[in-house]
N, C-alpha and C positions, 0 to 999 in steps of 0.2 A: 694463569698469570696472577690471580688473586692470592692463591696459595703461596707463591713465591714472594709477593709483596708482603703478605702477612708474616711470613717467616723472617724476612729481612727486618721488619719493623720490631718483631719480638727480640731478635738478635741484637738490634740496637738498643732497645730498652734494658735488656740484660746486662749489656756492657756498661750502660750508664749507671746501673744499680751496683755493679761490681766495685769493690774498694780499689782505690788508686794508691799504691804503696809510695810512689814518688810525691804525691801531694800530701799524704799523711806524714812523710819523713820531714817535710819542711819544718815541722814543729819541733823536731828532734835535733836538727842540724845546728841550731844555736849552740848547744852543748856538746854534741857528739861530732860536729864538723860535717862539712858537705858530703864527705865520702865515709862517714863513721870512723874516721881515722884519729880522733881525739879521745883521750880519757876525759869523760865529762866531769868538769870541776876538778880535774886532776885526780879523781878517785876511781872512776869505773874502768871496766875493760874496754878495749877498742872493739867496737861492735861490727864495723864493716867487714863483710865476708863471713861473719859467724854463721854457724850451722843453723838452719831454718827451725828444726825441732827444739834446740836450745833457746832460741829467741822467742818462740811461741810459748814455751814453758815459763820463761822468765817474765814476759809481758803479762801472761795470765796470772802469774804469781804476784807480781806488783798490782795488778788490778784487784785482786782478791785480798791484798793486804798481807799476804803470807811470805813475801819475799822482801829481804832487806840487804841485798848485796851492797857492800862498801858503804852501808849507812844511808843508802839513797831511796829506801822503801817508801817513805812518806812522800818525798818529791815525785818519785816515779809513779806512784799510786795516783796522784793528782793529774799527772801527764797522760795517763792511759785510761782514766776512768770512763771516758766516753766512747772508747773504742769497742766496737762489736767484734765477735769471733772472726768474722770475714775481714775486718779491718786489721786485726792482729795478724792474720795469716798473710794478707797482702803486704803488710809492713815488714814482717819477717822475711818474706821472699825478696822484697826490694833490698833490704839491708844485707841479705846474703850475697846479693849480686854486686854489692859495692866492694871495690878493691882500691 
């Protein structure tokens, strides 16, 4: 019984530590729309439903200061600066699921 309880506690702790794409996206929705359906500031691509790998690559590029799509590099760099790789992955997966 103790092993089962410990396993459940560890699983719960792991899920709390995992990044929450929906929560992270709240910061993005102001410009990109609730479902990623807007061109941010009339410039960006519509991101809702975009491929996960492309989103991860773009977000990491913005974070590193190496990506400047639609002239949004500096703004996006500040938006993603605090995201971990796990956050970026969770966010990309969440955005991919938006339709």
